[in-house]
C-alpha positions in Angstrom: 35.6 -9.7 -18.2 38.4 -7.2 -18.1 38.0 -4.4 -15.6 34.6 -5.7 -14.6 36.3 -7.7 -11.9 36.6 -4.4 -10.1 32.8 -4.4 -10.0 32.8 -8.0 -8.7 34.9 -6.9 -5.8 32.8 -3.8 -5.2 29.4 -5.4 -5.1 30.4 -7.8 -2.4 30.7 -4.9 0.2 28.0 -2.9 1.8 27.4 0.5 0.4 24.6 1.8 2.6 26.2 5.2 3.1 23.9 7.3 1.0 22.6 10.4 2.7 18.9 10.6 3.6 16.5 11.8 0.9 15.2 15.0 2.5 11.5 15.8 2.1 10.7 12.2 1.2 11.2 10.0 4.3 10.6 12.7 6.9 10.1 10.1 9.6 13.6 8.8 8.9 15.2 12.2 8.3 13.2 14.9 10.1 16.1 17.4 10.2 16.6 18.0 6.5 17.1 21.7 6.0 14.5 23.4 3.9 12.7 20.1 3.1 14.5 19.9 -0.3 14.7 16.7 -2.4 18.1 15.2 -3.0 18.0 12.2 -5.3 21.6 12.4 -6.4 23.4 9.1 -6.3 26.6 9.0 -4.2 30.0 8.1 -5.5 29.6 4.3 -4.9 26.1 4.3 -6.5 27.4 6.1 -9.5 30.2 3.6 -9.8 27.6 0.8 -9.7 25.5 2.5 -12.3 28.4 3.0 -14.6 29.6 -0.6 -14.1 26.2 -2.1 -14.9 25.8 0.1 -17.9 29.2 -1.0 -19.3 28.3 -4.7 -18.7 25.0 -4.3 -20.4 26.5 -2.5 -23.4 29.3 -5.1 -23.7 27.6 -8.4 -22.8 23.9 -7.9 -23.5 23.5 -5.4 -26.3 25.2 -7.4 -29.1 22.8 -10.3 -28.4 19.5 -8.6 -27.8 17.9 -9.2 -31.2 19.3 -12.8 -31.4 17.8 -13.7 -28.1 14.5 -12.0 -28.9 14.1 -13.6 -32.3 14.9 -17.1 -31.0 13.1 -16.6 -27.6 16.4 -17.7 -26.1 16.8 -17.5 -22.3 20.2 -15.9 -21.7 21.2 -18.4 -19.0 25.0 -17.9 -19.3 24.6 -14.1 -18.9 22.2 -14.5 -15.9 24.7 -16.8 -14.2 27.4 -14.3 -14.9 25.3 -11.6 -13.2 25.0 -14.0 -10.2 28.8 -14.3 -10.0 29.0 -10.6 -10.0 26.6 -10.2 -7.1 23.7 -8.9 -9.1 21.2 -11.5 -8.2 21.4 -10.9 -4.4 21.9 -7.2 -4.2 19.3 -6.6 -1.5 20.2 -9.5 0.8 22.8 -9.5 3.6 26.3 -11.0 3.0 25.5 -13.8 5.5 23.0 -15.1 2.9 25.4 -14.6 -0.1 24.1 -11.2 -0.9 25.8 -7.9 -1.6 24.3 -6.1 1.3 23.0 -3.2 -0.8 19.7 -1.4 -0.7 16.7 -0.8 -3.0 18.3 2.4 -4.4 21.2 0.4 -5.7 19.0 -2.5 -6.8 16.6 -0.3 -8.9 19.6 1.5 -10.4 20.9 -1.9 -11.6 17.5 -3.0 -12.9 17.1 0.4 -14.7 20.5 0.0 -16.4 19.9 -3.6 -17.5 16.5 -2.8 -18.8 17.7 0.3 -20.7 19.5 -2.3 -23.0 17.1 -5.3 -22.7 14.0 -5.5 -20.7 14.1 -9.3 -20.9 17.2 -9.4 -18.7 15.7 -6.8 -16.4 12.6 -8.8 -15.8 14.5 -12.1 -15.3 16.6 -10.4 -12.6 13.6 -8.6 -11.0 11.4 -11.8 -10.8 14.3 -13.8 -9.4 15.2 -11.3 -6.8 12.1 -9.3 -5.8 9.6 -12.2 -5.9 11.2 -15.6 -5.3 14.3 -14.8 -3.3 12.7 -11.9 -1.4 9.6 -14.0 -0.4 11.9 -16.6 1.2 14.0 -13.9 2.8 11.0 -12.1 4.3 8.9 -15.1 5.3 11.3 -18.0 5.6 12.9 -19.3 8.8 16.7 -19.4 9.2 17.1 -22.8 7.8 15.1 -21.9 4.6 17.1 -18.7 4.1 20.4 -20.5 4.5 19.3 -23.3 2.1 17.7 -21.2 -0.6 18.5 -17.5 -0.4 22.3 -18.3 -0.2 22.1 -20.1 -3.5 19.7 -17.8 -5.2 21.7 -14.7 -4.3 24.9 -16.1 -5.9 23.1 -17.4 -9.0 23.7 -21.0 -8.2 19.9 -21.3 -8.2 17.5 -19.5 -10.5 14.2 -18.5 -8.8 10.5 -18.3 -9.9 7.4 -17.2 -8.1 3.9 -18.5 -8.8 0.8 -16.5 -7.8 -1.3 -16.2 -10.9 -3.5 -19.0 -12.1 -5.5 -19.5 -15.4 -8.7 -18.5 -13.5 -7.2 -16.0 -11.0 -5.2 -13.0 -12.1 -6.1 -9.7 -10.6 -8.3 -11.6 -8.2 -5.4 -13.4 -6.6 -7.5 -14.4 -3.6 -9.6 -16.7 -5.8 -6.7 -19.2 -6.3 -7.7 -22.8 -6.9 -4.4 -24.6 -6.4 -4.5 -26.7 -3.2 -2.1 -27.9 -0.6 -3.3 -30.7 1.7 -1.3 -31.8 4.8 -0.6 -35.5 4.9 1.6 -36.5 7.9 5.0 -34.8 7.5 4.3 -33.7 4.0 2.1 -31.3 1.9 0.5 -32.5 -1.3 0.2 -29.8 -4.0 -2.3 -29.9 -6.9 -3.0 -27.2 -9.4 -1.6 -25.0 -12.1 0.2 -21.6 -12.0 0.6 -19.5 -15.1 2.6 -16.5 -16.4 5.6 -17.5 -14.2 8.8 -15.7 -15.1 11.8 -18.1 -15.2 9.5 -21.1 -14.9 11.4 -23.5 -17.1 14.8 -22.5 -15.7 14.0 -22.2 -12.0 15.7 -24.4 -9.4 13.5 -23.1 -6.6 9.9 -22.0 -7.0 7.7 -20.2 -4.4 4.0 -20.9 -5.0 0.8 -19.9 -3.2 -1.8 -22.6 -2.6 -5.1 -22.9 -0.7 -4.8 -24.7 2.6 -8.2 -23.6 4.0 -10.9 -22.8 1.4 -13.3 -21.4 4.0 -10.8 -18.8 5.3 -10.5 -17.2 1.8 -7.3 -15.1 1.6 -6.4 -16.1 5.2 -6.4 -19.7 4.0 -3.7 -19.3 1.4 -0.2 -20.5 2.3 3.2 -20.3 0.6 5.6 -23.1 -0.2 9.0 -23.5 -1.8 9.4 -26.3 -4.3 12.6 -27.7 -5.7 12.6 -28.2 -9.5 13.3 -32.0 -9.3 10.4 -32.7 -7.0 8.2 -35.6 -8.2 4.8 -34.4 -9.3 6.1 -31.0 -10.5 6.8 -30.0 -14.0 7.0 -26.8 -16.1 4.2 -26.7 -18.7 3.6 -24.6 -21.7 6.2 -21.9 -22.6 4.3 -18.8 -23.6 4.9 -17.3 -27.1 4.8 -13.6 -26.3 4.5 -10.2 -27.9 7.6 -8.8 -26.1 10.3 -9.6 -23.6 10.7 -12.7 -25.6 14.1 -13.7 -24.2 12.5 -14.0 -20.7 10.9 -17.3 -20.0 7.2 -17.2 -19.1 5.7 -20.6 -18.2 3.0 -22.7 -16.8 3.8 -24.6 -13.6 2.0 -27.9 -13.1 1.6 -29.7 -9.8 0.0 -33.2 -9.8 0.1 -34.9 -6.4 3.4 -33.1 -5.8 4.7 -34.1 -2.4 6.9 -31.7 -0.5 8.2 -31.9 3.1 6.3 -30.0 5.8 9.3 -27.8 6.4 8.9 -26.3 2.9 6.0 -24.2 4.2 7.1 -20.5 4.1 5.8 -18.5 7.0 2.8 -19.6 9.0 0.0 -21.6 7.6 -2.5 -19.1 6.1 0.1 -16.4 6.0 0.9 -16.8 2.3 -1.4 -14.1 0.9 -0.4 -11.3 3.3 3.2 -12.2 2.8 2.7 -12.1 -1.0 1.3 -8.6 -0.7 4.4 -7.5 1.3 6.6 -9.1 -1.4 4.7 -7.2 -4.1 5.3 -3.9 -2.4 9.0 -4.4 -3.2 8.4 -6.1 -6.5 6.4 -3.2 -7.8 9.4 -0.9 -7.2 11.5 -3.2 -9.4 8.8 -3.1 -12.2 8.9 0.7 -11.9 12.7 0.4 -12.5 12.2 -2.0 -15.4 9.7 0.5 -16.9 12.1 3.4 -16.3 15.0 1.6 -18.0 13.0 0.8 -21.1 11.6 4.3 -21.3 15.1 5.6 -21.2 16.2 3.2 -23.8 13.4 4.2 -26.1 14.1 7.9 -25.5 17.9 7.5 -26.1 17.2 5.7 -29.4 14.7 8.4 -30.5 17.0 11.3 -29.6 19.9 9.7 -31.5 17.8 9.0 -34.6 16.3 12.5 -34.5 19.8 14.1 -34.8 20.8 11.8 -37.6 17.6 11.7 -39.8 17.5 14.5 -42.3 14.3 15.8 -43.9 13.6 19.1 -45.8 17.3 19.8 -45.6 17.9 19.6 -41.9 17.8 17.1 -39.0 14.3 16.3 -37.8 15.4 17.3 -34.3 15.3 20.9 -35.6 11.5 20.7 -36.0 9.4 21.9 -33.1 7.0 18.9 -33.4 9.9 16.5 -32.7 11.4 18.7 -30.0 8.1 18.8 -28.1 8.0 15.0 -28.2 11.5 14.7 -26.9 10.8 17.3 -24.2 7.7 15.4 -23.0 9.5 12.1 -23.0 12.4 13.5 -21.0 10.2 15.3 -18.5 8.0 12.2 -17.8 11.1 10.0 -17.5 12.5 12.3 -14.8 9.1 12.3 -12.9 9.1 8.5 -13.1 12.6 8.4 -11.8 11.7 10.6 -8.8 8.7 8.4 -7.9 10.8 5.2 -8.2 13.7 6.6 -6.1 11.2 7.8 -3.5 9.8 4.4 -3.1 13.2 2.7 -3.1 14.6 5.1 -0.4 11.6 4.6 1.8 12.0 0.9 1.5 15.6 1.2 2.5 14.5 3.3 5.5 12.2 0.4 6.6 9.0 2.4 5.9 5.8 1.0 4.5 5.7 1.7 0.8 2.3 0.2 -0.4 1.1 3.5 -1.8 4.4 4.7 -3.0 5.3 1.4 -4.7 2.0 1.4 -6.6 2.4 5.0 -7.6 5.9 4.4 -9.0 4.8 1.3 -10.8 1.7 2.8 -12.2 3.3 6.0 -13.5 6.6 4.6 -14.7 4.9 1.8 -16.6 2.5 4.1 -18.4 5.3 6.6 -19.1 7.3 3.7 -20.7 4.4 2.9 -23.0 4.0 6.6 -24.0 7.8 7.0 -24.6 8.0 3.8 -26.7 5.0 4.9 -28.7 6.6 8.3 -29.4 9.9 6.6 -30.1 8.3 4.7 -33.0 6.6 7.8 -34.2 9.8 9.8 -34.3 11.4 6.9 -36.3 8.5 6.9 -38.7 8.6 3.9 -41.0 11.9 2.8 -39.6 10.3 2.5 -36.2 8.3 -0.4 -37.5 11.2 -2.6 -38.6 13.6 -4.7 -36.5 16.7 -2.9 -37.8 16.1 -0.2 -35.2 15.5 -0.6 -31.5 12.3 1.4 -31.4 10.0 -1.5 -32.4 11.4 -3.8 -29.7 10.9 -1.2 -26.9 7.4 -0.7 -28.2 6.6 -4.5 -27.9 8.4 -4.9 -24.6 7.0 -2.1 -22.5 3.3 -3.0 -22.5 3.9 -5.9 -20.0 4.9 -3.3 -17.4 1.3 -2.1 -17.2 0.1 -5.7 -16.6 2.6 -7.7 -14.6 2.7 -7.6 -10.8 -0.7 -5.9 -10.8 -2.3 -4.1 -13.7 -2.6 -0.3 -13.9 -6.2 -0.7 -12.8 -5.1 -2.7 -9.7 -2.5 -0.1 -8.9 -5.1 2.7 -9.0 -7.3 0.5 -6.7 -4.4 0.0 -4.2 -3.6 3.7 -4.2 -7.2 4.7 -3.7 -7.5 2.3 -0.8 -4.5 3.8 0.9 -5.8 7.4 0.3 -9.2 6.6 1.7 -8.0 4.8 4.9 -9.4 6.3 8.1 
């Protein structure tokens, strides 16, 4: 791993020394002169960004198309990221984490996704959804048992909310959990679960009181070798093909009562809190892939000659590049605002949804323009443009569609 061991030492220490982001979190930083925005990363964060980029270029980039073509889950690489502290960035050192904040976390997701969105979404689902749900809702024993292993990569995590008949309407879940003595018995199926076949610990939402609707949904953590649980179908996807997307099947799956996360009936509101953070990571995933598509298009435009000059000399191409760069910068600002507010302990429901909505749709537009700039070469697998084009669409769907994000934002805007 060469000089990357420097990064290993670095990520194990807390780097929460970034200055407040003026004009964004005024409640946390009311004395910012002039109300100006400052989204510059500090020295430690820049070192992190550089280190993750070097790792991605060295360890991930040479394998991207091989993994994609074979739908191969890059388990060894994910485990290596765990050893380097990348799977527990937002958790305290006492739980095996690196003690960093969301600004550092989204910076890492951005850099991984700039090279391969599959790796970005594996890390995001593991960290923001599974591990973070246990960290936010779990008791001390649960955090010691699970977060400590998830943060170091000893365990891989998955999170199950969506079901075949409940997607955007998550409150209509059908999977049940019935209390029997000192156990819970789970029955039902989850779908579209990232890391499902490789997860050692899975957080799932199940109905414990049908009459109470969303207040009757509880969360549970399930170990992979639990009798009555098995991963089902592995989805054959358009994009992000190296990430594992699976069905999770529970048939009279008996788990101990202490595997209930949070209070009974608290699963749904806790899941909404988890998604506030998860959507920031999807914004970072989108941002990284948008940057990757832009970088590829910019490079190609300077190399491709037509009519005796590089196509980057033509105004039509210049305007495409200008629009891409501008929208990427705007997505970055929204994402960093949400991350910095999260670090300040502020509620980010609206800001997370805005970042996720805008960044995901920017990623789709940038990938589309990237293919157009490549022309016919953008449609073949010898160039990265076609893979970004396939990968980015999931960002407008996963962890709440663009339509759901607009609904969430509108509800926040219209609150009394």
